[in-house]
N, C-alpha and C positions, 0 to 999 in steps of 0.2 A: 557305506558298506565296502568291505575290503575284497580284493580279488581272491578267488578261491585258487588253491594250489593245483588241483586237478579239476578240469572242466569237461562238460559235454563237448564233443568235437565241434569246432567252429564257433563256440559261444565264448568269445574272448573280448567282446566289447567292454568298455568301462561302464560302471553304473550310470554315470552322467549321460553317456551317449546312447545307452540301450533303450529300446522300446519295450522289450520283454525281459523280465528277470526270472531266471530259473532258480529253484531251490528244492532241496530234499527234506522230507519229513519222515525220517526213519523210525516209525512207530508201529508196533503191532501188539499192544497189551490187551486188547479186547478181542483178538482173533478167536473165533469159536471152534475152529477145526485144526488147521496146521499153521503154526507160526512160521515166520521167516521173512516177512515183507520188510522188516527193518533193514535188511541187507540190500534192498532193491536199488536205491539211488546210487550207492557206491558201486555196485556191479554195473549199473547202466553207464555210469561215466567211463569206467574202464573199457567196457565192451564197445562203447560208441566209436572207438578208434578203429574198429573193424569195418566201419562204414566209410563211404565217401561223403564229403560235405555236399556234393551235387546230387540232386534228385532228378532222375530221368522222367519221373512221373509228372513233375511240375515244371521242369526246365528252370529250376531255381537252385541257388547255392547258399549254404549257411554263411559263407564268407561274404555274401552280399547283403546280409541283414545284420541288425544290431541286437545281440542277445548277451546279457550278463549272467553268469552263473555264480550265485552267491554261496554255493556250497550247502552242506547239510546243517539243519538245526540240531542243537543238543537238547533233547526232550526228556522230561521226567517220565520214566516207565512206571513209577509207583503212583502217579497222580494224573488221572485223565484230564482233570480240569486245568492243571498247570500246563500240560502238553498242548491242549487246545488254545489256551491263552497265549502261549509263545508263538504258535502258528498264526494266530490272529494278529498279534503285534507285528510280526515280520511282514505279513501280507499288507497290513495297514501302512507300514513304512513304504512299501513299494507303491501302493496306490497313491499315497500322499505326494510322491514324486511324479505322479501322472504317468505311471508305467503299468504294464500288464503283468500280474503274477502268474507264474506257471509252476505248479508244485508237482513233485514226484513223490508219491507215497511209497512205502507205508500202506497200512490197512486203510479201508475206505473211511473210517471215522475221521481221519485227518481232514477230509473235505469240509467238515463242519467248521473247523477253526478258520480256514481260508474263506469260506463262504460268509461267515459272520462279518468279516472285514469288508468284503465286497458289497454285502447288503447295506452297510452303513454308507458306503460311497455311492452306491447305485440302488436306491430304495425300490425302483421298479424292475429290478433284475429278474429274469426268468432262468430256469434251469433245464438243461438237457443232460440226461443220464443215459449212458450206454452201459449195460450191466447184465449179468445172468440172474441177479437176485433183486427182489423188490426193495429190500432195505427199509421197509415201512412198518416194522414192528414197533409197538408202543414201548416195549422193553424186551430185553433178552436175558433170561435167567435173573430177572429182577433189576437189571441195569438199564437205565434209559439212555446212557451214552455207550454205544456199541457200534461196531461196523454193520450190525444187522438193523440198526435203528436210524442211521445217519440221514436218510432222506425224510423220514418221519420228523426228525428234529428240524430239518429245513422247512418242511411243510408247516410246522408249528409257527414259524415266523412269517411265511409269505402266503399261506393259505391256498385256496383252490385255483385251478386253471393256470398255474405258473410253473408246474413241474411236468416235464415230458420224458417218459421212460421208454427205452427201446431195447429189444433183445432179451427181455425178461422171461425166464423159464423156470424160476424156482422161488418158493416162498410159501408161507402159510396161507390157507384159504382166506383167513381174515384179512390178510394184506391185499390180496387180489380184490376182495370185496370193498375194502377201503379205497383202493385205487379207482374203482368204477365211479365213485362219487366225488373224488377229490383230486385225481391226477389224470393225465393222459398216459395210458399204458398200452404199449404194443408188445404183445407176447411173441416170443421166438425169433423175430426178425426186425428189420428196419423199415418195413412198409409204413408209408405215411411220413417218413422223416423229411423228404423233399418238401412236402406241403408245410410241415411245421417250420422248416427253415425259412420258407417264403413268408410265413406268418410272423416270424420273429425278427426278420432281417433289419427292422428299424428300432429294435429294442436291445438293451444291454442283456447279454447272455452269459451265464456261468456254465461251463462245460465240464462234466466229470465223466471220465472213462475208466470203469473198472475193467481191467484186462481179461477178467474171466468171462466177459461177453464173447470172447473168442472160443471156438470149439477146442476142448482140451487135446484133440489130436494135433492141433497146430500150436497150442499154447498150454502145455502141461504144467508149467512152472508157476502154479498159483495155489493158494491155501485151500480154496473150496472149489475144485473143478466141477463143472456141470456140463454133461454131454448135451449136444444139440445146438452148439453155438454157431456164430457166424464165422466166415472165412476172413483171412487177412485182406483179400481183395475187396470184400464187402465193406469192411471197416475202412479201408483206404478210400473207397469211393465216397463214403460219408465224410471223411476228413477233408477231402478236396472240396466238397460241397460247403463245409463250414467256413470257407473263405468268404462266403456271402454274408456272414453274420458279424455283428459287433460283439466279439467275445472279449469281455472285460476281465476275465479270470478263468483259469482252467487247471485241471489236474489229471494225471494218469496214475493209477494206483493198483495195488494187489499183485504185482509181480513178486514171487517168492523164489529166488534163485536156487535155494537148496533142493527144490523138487524137480529141477531139470539140470542135471549135472553136465549135459551136453552143451549148455549155454545157448541153445536155440531160442528158448523163450526170452532170454535177456536180449539177444540180438534182435528179435522181433519187436520187443518193447522199444529198443533204441530207434528202430526204423519208424515206428509210429510217432515217437517224439520228434524225430527229424521232420517228418511230413507235416505234423501239426505246427511246428515252428515256422516252416516255410509257408503253410497255407494261411496262417493268421497274420503274418508280417508283410 
């Protein structure tokens, strides 16, 4: 992998020396409401230089860890299958080098491509999802590959008792009924997350954070805003707790910069990524 021209702040290690590899998946072809997440990774890299590399929350610095930014993938907007295949292949290359993939979406469907590669490398992987939406539909408008179905497609592969959903406050009744029998779902907040982290601390975990888990008063820059979300402070507390986990792959998705021209949502996304990088390394 070649060094990217523009990187997330502090992520300047070489591929060989890095423990974590950052990459963007600028894709939003199945977005059901407001598109624009394809612009997230580019905006995040630029806005990241408004941050310090040092985190006072953790007393850690990005310059003290080894992260390689491999840039954005060039994905087919006309073919969902090709886009997911390219994401999977890139993730698999990272995993084959014994490194941790960290993807910036993109709509939430991009998680499926990365997860498929992680599952092949870690067959006993468990999933923690922070999100406003269940994403458990069998299909959306006839399409089984959609940002509204991504967690259902993951469940198809790993089955019951391995998916843990927090902050969920939107979905069809059928999705909530499905979750009662097949996933661990905590509505509205992160209650129980500490216990789940303790339960999973010796297992490989894939972490997916849909940024619309945040309340839109703090994070309006997303395609499907949903009132009643958590605060930045609550999400940060969870991120710090994730340091206890063996996170083998992760993603942050669903920032849509065009819907917050102030740049505040992008700046918030940058801070979340900084804190995640420091927590898991």
